[in-house]
Short mmCIF file of the C-alpha atoms (twelve columns), coordinates in Angstrom:
data_MODEL
# 
_entry.id   MODEL 
# 
loop_
_atom_site.group_PDB 
_atom_site.id 
_atom_site.type_symbol 
_atom_site.label_atom_id 
_atom_site.label_alt_id 
_atom_site.label_comp_id 
_atom_site.label_asym_id 
_atom_site.label_seq_id 
_atom_site.Cartn_x 
_atom_site.Cartn_y 
_atom_site.Cartn_z 
_atom_site.pdbx_PDB_model_num 
ATOM 1   C CA . UNK A 1   -18.089 58.815 5.376  1 
ATOM 2   C CA . UNK A 2   -18.819 60.893 8.088  1 
ATOM 3   C CA . UNK A 3   -16.782 60.413 10.886 1 
ATOM 4   C CA . UNK A 4   -19.172 59.780 13.674 1 
ATOM 5   C CA . UNK A 5   -20.511 56.990 11.003 1 
ATOM 6   C CA . UNK A 6   -17.199 55.686 11.070 1 
ATOM 7   C CA . UNK A 7   -16.730 55.684 14.741 1 
ATOM 8   C CA . UNK A 8   -20.069 53.788 15.097 1 
ATOM 9   C CA . UNK A 9   -19.325 51.249 12.324 1 
ATOM 10  C CA . UNK A 10  -15.975 50.731 13.859 1 
ATOM 11  C CA . UNK A 11  -17.124 50.102 17.585 1 
ATOM 12  C CA . UNK A 12  -20.238 47.686 16.049 1 
ATOM 13  C CA . UNK A 13  -17.601 45.539 14.123 1 
ATOM 14  C CA . UNK A 14  -14.435 45.406 16.478 1 
ATOM 15  C CA . UNK A 15  -15.681 46.744 20.018 1 
ATOM 16  C CA . UNK A 16  -16.270 44.026 22.319 1 
ATOM 17  C CA . UNK A 17  -17.587 44.409 25.749 1 
ATOM 18  C CA . UNK A 18  -16.274 41.158 26.933 1 
ATOM 19  C CA . UNK A 19  -12.731 41.942 25.777 1 
ATOM 20  C CA . UNK A 20  -11.235 44.824 28.020 1 
ATOM 21  C CA . UNK A 21  -10.702 47.985 25.704 1 
ATOM 22  C CA . UNK A 22  -11.558 46.846 22.821 1 
ATOM 23  C CA . UNK A 23  -14.586 49.336 22.392 1 
ATOM 24  C CA . UNK A 24  -12.363 51.963 23.201 1 
ATOM 25  C CA . UNK A 25  -9.744  50.920 21.029 1 
ATOM 26  C CA . UNK A 26  -12.148 50.443 17.989 1 
ATOM 27  C CA . UNK A 27  -13.393 53.842 18.548 1 
ATOM 28  C CA . UNK A 28  -9.600  55.530 18.534 1 
ATOM 29  C CA . UNK A 29  -8.677  53.377 15.274 1 
ATOM 30  C CA . UNK A 30  -11.968 54.580 13.606 1 
ATOM 31  C CA . UNK A 31  -11.156 58.245 14.225 1 
ATOM 32  C CA . UNK A 32  -7.370  57.774 13.650 1 
ATOM 33  C CA . UNK A 33  -7.764  58.076 9.515  1 
ATOM 34  C CA . UNK A 34  -9.788  61.300 9.781  1 
ATOM 35  C CA . UNK A 35  -7.627  62.879 12.879 1 
ATOM 36  C CA . UNK A 36  -4.913  64.630 10.726 1 
ATOM 37  C CA . UNK A 37  -7.655  66.459 8.809  1 
ATOM 38  C CA . UNK A 38  -9.344  67.719 12.097 1 
ATOM 39  C CA . UNK A 39  -6.339  68.993 13.492 1 
ATOM 40  C CA . UNK A 40  -5.211  70.651 10.463 1 
ATOM 41  C CA . UNK A 41  -8.125  72.071 9.481  1 
ATOM 42  C CA . UNK A 42  -8.981  73.329 13.284 1 
ATOM 43  C CA . UNK A 43  -5.381  74.847 13.701 1 
ATOM 44  C CA . UNK A 44  -6.226  76.796 10.129 1 
ATOM 45  C CA . UNK A 45  -9.656  77.992 10.755 1 
ATOM 46  C CA . UNK A 46  -9.497  78.465 14.428 1 
ATOM 47  C CA . UNK A 47  -5.971  79.383 15.552 1 
ATOM 48  C CA . UNK A 48  -4.562  81.035 12.301 1 
ATOM 49  C CA . UNK A 49  -7.758  82.299 10.850 1 
ATOM 50  C CA . UNK A 50  -7.126  81.243 7.458  1 
ATOM 51  C CA . UNK A 51  -9.988  81.545 5.008  1 
ATOM 52  C CA . UNK A 52  -11.979 78.181 4.492  1 
ATOM 53  C CA . UNK A 53  -11.960 78.479 0.908  1 
ATOM 54  C CA . UNK A 54  -8.148  78.469 1.277  1 
ATOM 55  C CA . UNK A 55  -8.437  75.402 3.629  1 
ATOM 56  C CA . UNK A 56  -10.325 73.359 1.601  1 
ATOM 57  C CA . UNK A 57  -9.822  74.347 -1.758 1 
ATOM 58  C CA . UNK A 58  -5.919  75.051 -1.665 1 
ATOM 59  C CA . UNK A 59  -4.156  73.227 1.512  1 
ATOM 60  C CA . UNK A 60  -6.388  70.350 1.684  1 
ATOM 61  C CA . UNK A 61  -4.673  69.554 -1.812 1 
ATOM 62  C CA . UNK A 62  -1.386  70.734 -1.186 1 
ATOM 63  C CA . UNK A 63  1.720   68.160 -1.243 1 
ATOM 64  C CA . UNK A 64  1.930   68.520 2.492  1 
ATOM 65  C CA . UNK A 65  -1.398  67.856 3.627  1 
ATOM 66  C CA . UNK A 66  -1.763  64.945 1.027  1 
ATOM 67  C CA . UNK A 67  1.166   63.379 2.561  1 
ATOM 68  C CA . UNK A 68  -0.019  63.312 5.998  1 
ATOM 69  C CA . UNK A 69  -3.398  61.811 4.595  1 
ATOM 70  C CA . UNK A 70  -1.349  58.962 2.662  1 
ATOM 71  C CA . UNK A 71  0.002   57.958 6.145  1 
ATOM 72  C CA . UNK A 72  -2.605  57.857 8.019  1 
ATOM 73  C CA . UNK A 73  -5.292  56.699 5.302  1 
ATOM 74  C CA . UNK A 74  -2.758  53.925 4.165  1 
ATOM 75  C CA . UNK A 75  -4.462  50.650 3.403  1 
ATOM 76  C CA . UNK A 76  -0.933  48.900 3.677  1 
ATOM 77  C CA . UNK A 77  0.154   50.153 7.087  1 
ATOM 78  C CA . UNK A 78  -3.394  49.562 8.646  1 
ATOM 79  C CA . UNK A 79  -3.019  46.141 7.225  1 
ATOM 80  C CA . UNK A 80  0.339   45.447 8.438  1 
ATOM 81  C CA . UNK A 81  -1.140  46.381 11.874 1 
ATOM 82  C CA . UNK A 82  -4.208  43.829 11.383 1 
ATOM 83  C CA . UNK A 83  -1.544  41.272 10.640 1 
ATOM 84  C CA . UNK A 84  0.638   41.958 13.644 1 
ATOM 85  C CA . UNK A 85  -2.680  42.083 15.924 1 
ATOM 86  C CA . UNK A 86  -3.807  38.786 14.713 1 
ATOM 87  C CA . UNK A 87  0.032   37.175 14.288 1 
ATOM 88  C CA . UNK A 88  0.602   38.094 17.839 1 
ATOM 89  C CA . UNK A 89  -3.180  37.436 19.232 1 
ATOM 90  C CA . UNK A 90  -3.171  41.217 20.327 1 
ATOM 91  C CA . UNK A 91  -7.300  41.798 20.616 1 
ATOM 92  C CA . UNK A 92  -6.886  45.519 21.614 1 
ATOM 93  C CA . UNK A 93  -4.639  46.090 18.402 1 
ATOM 94  C CA . UNK A 94  -6.861  44.043 16.403 1 
ATOM 95  C CA . UNK A 95  -9.879  46.330 17.659 1 
ATOM 96  C CA . UNK A 96  -7.937  49.518 17.079 1 
ATOM 97  C CA . UNK A 97  -6.365  48.521 13.495 1 
ATOM 98  C CA . UNK A 98  -9.515  47.125 12.268 1 
ATOM 99  C CA . UNK A 99  -11.290 49.724 12.969 1 
ATOM 100 C CA . UNK A 100 -8.999  52.073 11.325 1 
ATOM 101 C CA . UNK A 101 -8.875  49.431 8.074  1 
ATOM 102 C CA . UNK A 102 -12.844 49.455 8.126  1 
ATOM 103 C CA . UNK A 103 -12.793 53.509 8.006  1 
ATOM 104 C CA . UNK A 104 -10.168 53.457 5.032  1 
ATOM 105 C CA . UNK A 105 -12.224 50.785 3.203  1 
ATOM 106 C CA . UNK A 106 -15.823 52.452 3.488  1 
ATOM 107 C CA . UNK A 107 -13.916 55.654 2.640  1 
ATOM 108 C CA . UNK A 108 -12.252 54.506 -0.729 1 
ATOM 109 C CA . UNK A 109 -15.509 54.330 -2.809 1 
ATOM 110 C CA . UNK A 110 -16.919 57.354 -1.191 1 
ATOM 111 C CA . UNK A 111 -14.648 59.928 -2.213 1 
ATOM 112 C CA . UNK A 112 -15.402 62.181 -5.687 1 
ATOM 113 C CA . UNK A 113 -12.495 64.236 -6.421 1 
ATOM 114 C CA . UNK A 114 -11.071 64.247 -2.934 1 
ATOM 115 C CA . UNK A 115 -9.802  60.831 -2.304 1 
ATOM 116 C CA . UNK A 116 -6.513  59.860 -0.646 1 
ATOM 117 C CA . UNK A 117 -3.730  58.098 -1.470 1 
ATOM 118 C CA . UNK A 118 -4.661  54.585 -0.177 1 
ATOM 119 C CA . UNK A 119 -1.596  52.573 -1.386 1 
ATOM 120 C CA . UNK A 120 0.946   54.447 0.024  1 
ATOM 121 C CA . UNK A 121 3.942   53.764 0.091  1 
ATOM 122 C CA . UNK A 122 3.683   51.796 -2.802 1 
ATOM 123 C CA . UNK A 123 2.094   54.267 -4.885 1 
ATOM 124 C CA . UNK A 124 0.491   57.751 -4.562 1 
ATOM 125 C CA . UNK A 125 -2.135  56.769 -7.202 1 
ATOM 126 C CA . UNK A 126 -5.819  58.127 -5.794 1 
ATOM 127 C CA . UNK A 127 -9.052  56.607 -6.861 1 
ATOM 128 C CA . UNK A 128 -11.611 59.211 -8.066 1 
ATOM 129 C CA . UNK A 129 -14.800 57.771 -7.029 1 
ATOM 130 C CA . UNK A 130 -18.013 58.368 -9.105 1 
ATOM 131 C CA . UNK A 131 -19.674 58.422 -5.540 1 
ATOM 132 C CA . UNK A 132 -19.409 61.019 -2.402 1 
ATOM 133 C CA . UNK A 133 -21.002 60.729 0.859  1 
ATOM 134 C CA . UNK A 134 -20.955 64.856 1.004  1 
ATOM 135 C CA . UNK A 135 -21.244 65.926 -2.713 1 
ATOM 136 C CA . UNK A 136 -24.891 65.897 -3.977 1 
ATOM 137 C CA . UNK A 137 -23.740 66.166 -7.712 1 
ATOM 138 C CA . UNK A 138 -22.092 62.553 -6.764 1 
ATOM 139 C CA . UNK A 139 -25.047 60.533 -5.081 1 
ATOM 140 C CA . UNK A 140 -24.686 62.075 -1.513 1 
ATOM 141 C CA . UNK A 141 -28.739 62.528 -1.533 1 
ATOM 142 C CA . UNK A 142 -28.942 58.995 -1.352 1 
ATOM 143 C CA . UNK A 143 -25.762 57.765 -0.060 1 
ATOM 144 C CA . UNK A 144 -26.325 59.859 3.214  1 
ATOM 145 C CA . UNK A 145 -29.890 58.391 4.290  1 
ATOM 146 C CA . UNK A 146 -28.077 54.790 3.662  1 
ATOM 147 C CA . UNK A 147 -25.298 55.903 5.640  1 
ATOM 148 C CA . UNK A 148 -27.589 57.042 8.411  1 
ATOM 149 C CA . UNK A 149 -29.800 54.241 8.495  1 
ATOM 150 C CA . UNK A 150 -26.916 51.650 8.783  1 
ATOM 151 C CA . UNK A 151 -25.480 54.106 11.264 1 
ATOM 152 C CA . UNK A 152 -28.838 53.721 13.395 1 
ATOM 153 C CA . UNK A 153 -29.040 50.269 12.780 1 
ATOM 154 C CA . UNK A 154 -25.562 49.740 14.365 1 
ATOM 155 C CA . UNK A 155 -26.313 51.728 16.990 1 
ATOM 156 C CA . UNK A 156 -29.017 49.486 17.916 1 
ATOM 157 C CA . UNK A 157 -26.637 46.583 17.696 1 
ATOM 158 C CA . UNK A 158 -24.125 48.477 20.186 1 
ATOM 159 C CA . UNK A 159 -27.001 49.277 22.543 1 
ATOM 160 C CA . UNK A 160 -27.972 45.611 22.951 1 
ATOM 161 C CA . UNK A 161 -24.263 44.562 23.341 1 
ATOM 162 C CA . UNK A 162 -23.736 47.414 25.780 1 
ATOM 163 C CA . UNK A 163 -25.535 47.735 28.958 1 
ATOM 164 C CA . UNK A 164 -23.497 50.560 30.865 1 
ATOM 165 C CA . UNK A 165 -25.449 54.197 30.338 1 
ATOM 166 C CA . UNK A 166 -22.143 56.098 29.326 1 
ATOM 167 C CA . UNK A 167 -21.347 53.732 26.400 1 
ATOM 168 C CA . UNK A 168 -25.210 54.137 25.555 1 
ATOM 169 C CA . UNK A 169 -25.072 57.931 25.645 1 
ATOM 170 C CA . UNK A 170 -21.885 57.932 23.639 1 
ATOM 171 C CA . UNK A 171 -23.393 55.750 21.117 1 
ATOM 172 C CA . UNK A 172 -26.493 58.062 21.216 1 
ATOM 173 C CA . UNK A 173 -24.574 60.947 20.351 1 
ATOM 174 C CA . UNK A 174 -22.478 59.804 17.673 1 
ATOM 175 C CA . UNK A 175 -25.666 58.733 16.122 1 
ATOM 176 C CA . UNK A 176 -27.025 62.499 16.726 1 
ATOM 177 C CA . UNK A 177 -23.965 63.799 15.394 1 
ATOM 178 C CA . UNK A 178 -23.905 61.620 12.239 1 
ATOM 179 C CA . UNK A 179 -27.680 63.004 11.595 1 
ATOM 180 C CA . UNK A 180 -26.521 66.288 11.720 1 
ATOM 181 C CA . UNK A 181 -23.323 65.970 9.688  1 
ATOM 182 C CA . UNK A 182 -25.171 64.046 7.166  1 
ATOM 183 C CA . UNK A 183 -27.983 66.487 6.688  1 
ATOM 184 C CA . UNK A 184 -25.130 69.764 6.586  1 
ATOM 185 C CA . UNK A 185 -23.372 68.713 3.688  1 
ATOM 186 C CA . UNK A 186 -26.557 68.606 1.753  1 
ATOM 187 C CA . UNK A 187 -27.093 72.387 2.668  1 
ATOM 188 C CA . UNK A 188 -23.782 73.599 2.177  1 
ATOM 189 C CA . UNK A 189 -22.922 71.608 -1.076 1 
# 
C-alpha cells in the first residue's frame, strides 16, 4: 500500500483521541516500516545523484537494503512489540506497534516481485504475491481505487472521531497524498 494509506489506516485502527499520544504514536508506527526506504532512496537520489534505475533496479534488491527492510518489516519483531505493549498495558506503545504491524500485514499480500522478508529473523523467505498496489500488471488498476476508497472512508471516521482542526487538516492532506500517489503509479508503470 502507499504510505499515506498506511498512516490513515494506522491512525483509524489505533489512534484514540481520548488516550493522549496514541494518535501520534499510531501515525509514527505506521510510518516506520517505510522510513528506511524513504531515507535510503532520498539519500541516493537527492544527495548522491544516483540514477533512479540503479536505485530501484539494483540497490533496492541488494543484500544491504534487504537486510534493513527485513528488520523494519519483520512481523516477528513488531509482534513482540505488540505483545510487550499488551502485557505491560502501555497504550502508546500498543498504538505504535499495532499500527506498524498493521502496515506490514497490509503490505504482505500487495507486493508482487518486490516483497520483504517479513518473517526475519526466523526466515529470509519473501512472499511473491500475485497482487500489487502499484504494478498494473498485477492488479493495481483495481487495487488502487479500493485502497483510495478505504482511505477516504477511514478519513471520514477520523474526522468524526477527532475534532481539532490541525488533526483534520493532517488527515485531509494524507488523503490528498494518497489520491496523488495512488494515481501516479498507474502513469509511471
